[in-house]
C-alpha positions in Angstrom: 124.3 66.2 126.7 121.2 64.5 125.6 119.3 66.3 123.1 116.2 65.0 120.8 113.1 66.1 119.3 109.3 64.8 119.4 106.6 66.0 116.7 102.8 65.0 117.7 99.9 66.0 115.2 96.4 65.8 115.8 92.5 66.4 114.7 91.9 69.0 117.4 94.0 71.2 120.3 94.2 68.4 122.6 96.9 69.1 125.7 97.8 65.4 125.3 100.0 66.6 121.7 102.2 68.6 124.5 103.0 65.7 126.3 103.4 62.8 123.6 106.1 65.3 121.9 107.8 65.6 125.1 107.6 62.0 125.6 108.7 60.8 122.0 111.7 63.4 122.3 112.7 61.9 125.9 112.6 58.2 124.9 114.8 59.3 121.8 116.9 60.7 123.9 117.1 58.3 126.5 116.7 60.8 129.2 114.2 60.3 132.4 114.0 63.8 133.5 115.1 66.6 131.1 116.6 69.9 132.6 114.7 71.8 130.3 112.3 71.8 127.0 111.5 73.8 124.4 108.2 73.5 123.7 105.9 75.1 119.9 102.5 74.8 119.5 100.6 75.3 116.5 98.2 78.7 116.2 95.3 76.2 117.2 96.7 76.6 120.7 97.3 80.3 121.2 94.3 81.4 123.0 94.6 79.0 125.9 98.1 76.7 126.0 98.2 76.4 129.4 97.2 72.9 129.5 99.2 71.7 127.0 102.4 73.5 128.5 101.2 71.8 131.8 101.0 68.4 129.8 104.2 68.9 128.7 105.5 69.5 131.7 104.5 67.1 133.8 105.7 64.9 131.1 108.9 65.9 131.5 108.9 66.4 135.1 110.2 69.9 134.9 109.4 73.4 135.0 111.9 74.9 132.7 109.8 75.5 129.6 110.1 77.8 127.1 108.7 78.5 124.0 105.7 79.8 121.7 102.5 79.3 119.8 103.3 79.7 116.1 101.3 79.2 112.8 103.7 76.3 111.5 106.4 74.2 113.5 108.7 71.3 112.6 111.0 69.2 113.9 114.0 67.2 111.8 111.1 65.2 111.4 108.6 66.7 109.5 106.7 70.5 109.2 103.1 70.7 109.8 100.9 73.9 108.8 97.1 73.9 109.5 96.8 71.0 111.7 97.1 71.2 115.6 100.7 70.0 116.7 102.9 70.3 119.4 106.9 70.1 119.1 109.5 69.5 121.7 113.2 69.6 122.1 114.6 68.1 125.3 118.0 68.5 126.8 119.6 66.7 129.5 122.1 69.2 130.4 121.2 72.3 129.2 119.7 75.4 131.4 118.0 78.6 129.8 119.4 80.6 132.2 119.9 85.1 132.1 122.4 87.2 131.3 123.1 90.9 131.4 126.3 90.6 129.2 126.2 92.9 126.0 127.7 90.3 124.4 125.6 87.0 125.4 123.4 85.2 122.8 119.9 85.3 123.9 117.4 82.9 122.1 114.3 85.7 122.4 110.8 84.7 120.8 108.1 87.3 121.2 104.5 87.9 120.2 104.2 90.5 117.1 102.7 93.1 119.5 105.5 92.9 122.2 108.5 93.8 120.1 110.2 97.3 120.7 113.9 98.9 120.6 114.0 98.9 124.2 114.7 95.5 124.9 116.0 94.8 121.1 118.9 96.9 121.1 119.0 99.1 124.2 122.3 97.7 125.4 122.0 100.0 128.2 118.7 99.9 129.4 118.2 96.5 129.4 121.9 94.9 128.3 120.2 94.0 125.0 123.0 91.2 124.3 122.8 89.3 120.8 119.4 88.2 119.8 118.4 85.7 117.6 114.6 83.8 117.2 111.4 84.6 116.0 108.3 86.1 116.5 105.2 84.0 118.0 102.4 83.5 114.5 99.3 83.3 116.5 96.2 84.5 114.7 95.9 87.9 116.4 99.5 88.2 118.5 97.1 89.6 121.2 97.6 86.3 123.5 98.6 86.7 126.7 100.4 83.4 126.5 101.2 83.0 123.0 104.9 83.0 124.6 106.0 81.2 127.9 109.2 80.5 129.8 109.3 78.6 133.0 106.1 76.3 132.8 103.7 79.9 132.2 103.1 82.6 130.0 104.8 85.7 129.9 102.9 89.2 130.9 105.3 90.7 129.0 104.7 89.4 126.0 108.2 87.9 125.1 111.0 85.8 126.7 114.6 85.1 126.3 117.3 83.0 128.2 121.3 82.3 127.2 121.5 78.4 126.3 124.2 77.4 129.3 127.4 75.5 129.1 127.1 75.8 124.9 129.2 77.0 121.9 127.0 78.8 119.6 127.1 80.2 115.7 124.1 81.9 114.1 122.9 83.4 110.9 120.7 85.0 108.7 119.9 83.6 105.5 118.2 86.0 103.3 117.7 84.3 99.8 117.8 87.3 97.6 119.6 88.2 94.3 121.0 91.0 94.2 119.5 92.7 90.4 121.6 95.8 90.7 125.3 97.5 91.3 126.1 99.2 94.4 124.9 102.6 94.4 125.8 105.6 97.3 123.1 106.6 98.7 123.3 110.7 98.0 119.9 111.6 99.2 117.4 110.9 102.0 114.5 112.1 104.3 113.4 110.3 107.1 112.2 106.5 105.5 112.4 108.2 101.9 114.7 107.4 99.7 115.1 110.2 97.0 118.6 109.1 95.6 121.4 106.4 94.5 124.4 108.3 93.0 122.5 111.5 92.4 119.6 109.1 90.4 115.9 109.3 91.1 116.0 106.1 93.1 112.8 105.2 91.6 114.0 105.0 88.3 117.2 103.0 89.4 114.9 100.6 91.0 112.8 100.6 87.4 116.0 100.2 85.4 117.2 97.3 87.6 114.0 95.3 87.2 113.8 95.5 83.6 117.4 94.6 83.2 116.3 91.3 85.1 113.0 90.7 83.0 111.0 91.6 86.1 107.9 92.3 85.4 106.9 95.9 86.7 105.1 98.7 86.1 104.0 102.0 87.9 100.9 100.7 88.6 101.7 97.1 89.4 105.1 97.1 91.8 105.9 93.4 93.3 106.3 95.2 96.9 106.6 91.8 98.3 109.4 90.2 96.0 111.5 93.8 96.1 114.0 94.5 98.7 116.8 97.6 99.7 119.9 96.3 100.8 122.4 98.6 102.7 126.1 98.6 104.3 128.4 101.0 105.3 131.0 99.6 102.3 130.0 98.4 98.4 132.2 95.3 99.1 130.0 94.7 101.9 126.6 94.2 99.6 129.2 92.0 97.2 130.1 89.3 99.8 126.2 89.5 101.4 127.4 91.1 104.8 124.3 93.6 104.3 120.7 95.2 106.1 117.6 95.0 104.3 114.6 97.2 104.2 111.3 96.6 102.7 109.6 98.5 100.0 106.3 100.4 101.6 105.2 102.4 98.4 106.7 103.9 95.2 106.2 108.1 95.3 105.6 108.8 90.8 105.5 112.3 91.8 108.8 112.5 93.4 110.7 109.3 92.1 111.0 108.4 96.0 111.0 105.2 97.2 109.5 104.8 100.9 111.0 102.5 102.7 110.9 100.7 105.9 113.9 101.9 107.6 115.7 105.6 107.7 118.3 104.9 105.6 122.0 107.4 105.8 123.1 109.4 103.1 127.1 107.9 102.2 125.6 104.1 102.4 125.5 102.0 99.7 122.7 100.3 98.0 121.3 97.6 95.9 118.0 96.5 94.7 117.5 92.9 95.5 114.6 90.2 94.6 113.3 87.2 96.6 114.5 84.6 94.4 114.2 80.2 94.9 117.0 78.9 93.6 119.4 82.4 95.7 117.4 81.3 98.7 118.6 77.4 98.5 122.6 78.2 98.0 122.2 80.7 100.5 120.9 78.4 103.3 123.5 75.8 102.2 126.2 78.7 102.1 125.1 79.9 105.7 124.9 77.1 107.5 128.0 75.2 105.8 129.7 79.0 107.1 128.4 78.4 110.7 129.6 74.9 111.0 133.2 76.4 110.5 132.7 79.2 113.0 131.5 76.6 115.5 135.0 74.4 114.8 132.9 70.8 115.9 130.1 69.0 114.7 126.9 70.7 116.4 124.9 68.5 119.1 121.4 70.1 118.3 120.1 73.0 115.6 117.2 75.7 115.9 115.7 77.5 112.9 113.2 80.2 112.9 111.7 80.6 109.1 109.4 83.6 108.5 106.4 82.3 107.1 106.5 83.7 104.1 110.1 81.9 103.6 108.6 78.3 104.4 106.3 75.6 102.3 104.7 78.8 100.8 107.7 80.4 99.1 109.0 76.6 98.1 106.0 75.7 96.3 104.6 73.3 99.4 108.1 72.2 99.8 110.1 73.3 102.9 113.5 73.6 101.0 115.2 75.1 104.0 114.3 72.6 106.7 115.9 69.9 104.1 118.4 71.1 102.9 119.7 71.3 106.3 119.0 67.7 107.0 121.0 66.6 104.1 123.9 68.5 105.2 123.1 67.4 109.1 121.7 64.2 108.9 121.6 63.2 112.4 121.3 66.7 114.0 118.2 67.2 116.3 116.5 70.3 115.3 113.5 71.9 115.9 112.0 75.7 115.1 108.7 77.5 113.7 107.6 79.7 111.3 106.5 82.7 112.5 105.4 86.6 111.6 109.2 87.9 111.5 112.7 86.3 113.0 115.6 87.8 114.3 118.9 88.0 114.2 122.5 90.1 114.9 123.0 92.1 111.4 126.3 93.3 112.2 126.4 95.4 115.1 122.1 95.2 115.6 119.7 92.9 116.2 117.4 93.1 113.2 113.5 92.0 113.0 113.1 90.2 109.7 111.1 89.2 107.1 111.3 86.4 104.4 114.5 84.8 106.0 115.6 81.8 108.0 117.4 82.3 111.2 119.8 79.2 112.0 121.5 78.5 114.8 123.5 75.5 115.5 124.9 74.7 119.0 127.8 71.9 120.4 128.4 71.3 124.3 131.0 73.6 126.3 131.9 75.2 129.3 132.4 78.5 127.7 129.7 80.5 125.5 131.4 81.8 122.2 130.3 83.3 118.6 
């Protein structure tokens, strides 16, 4: 299987950029007629990407084109934010097929307004499968062509497909540092967390922050940095096998914390904080683990990064991308910075913030994890 990427950057959102990206990738891979193309466009194309999609299809002589618009895009060559650009990955022998199997691994791309639990996790109604991917980052998330498949915009606002005849290993890197020991959740009500180990939830949060010298007061809580991580067992938290819930608000009147998800009494929880050093360690750990799971050198990779995890997080440099390129110097890689990412956490497909999702793929006659 031949795979390569191309990246084209311009001054205005011209359809020719998509054609140039595809042509560059075809030249690298020595492919004259790709079987399929992954195409990502920056948000300057979001209002009307169809001309760019058509230009890419014409350049590739291929209608199986899947992708979306995003605030920023990248390949192993470089990343682009705040400039019109197109990124393409071409394949000589790969198709994005459909599957209703519960264990199918599905590349999933969605506009923000199209996300719902029916297709994300409801296997009985929709055969949800194991999903990974990202959320389109166009300015308003309402455009009918922010996500496309088979060379045209999707009316439902999302698309998915199995990468046929590949072996796959997919995982999420959260980049978090735990700042408290695991405690059992002893009282909740919906999304409100009241107590951990019978201690007021807000008090445990303040205590954890103060022990780590994290600046926090009742009037100044860094909600964008703090995260609740939880799992069925304390040992899962310690080895990084956990789910995440962002903080919405701290309630001073009853010392509770309102989270983005309802938690269960009896589970275990630790407070965590987003940390640059921890993120770099975690992305290397994640990539190394996936390489072992794949049990062979990958032929290509897909990386989906939350906009809050890329260059904005690393002070103008995407260290996640740089580290993956160091680990896999010749690996064709493509992805984008989105409004969120999707990955399987345990047995559930999760919509994640401030995380990066990496997929490594190699040629195979059987799709497996």
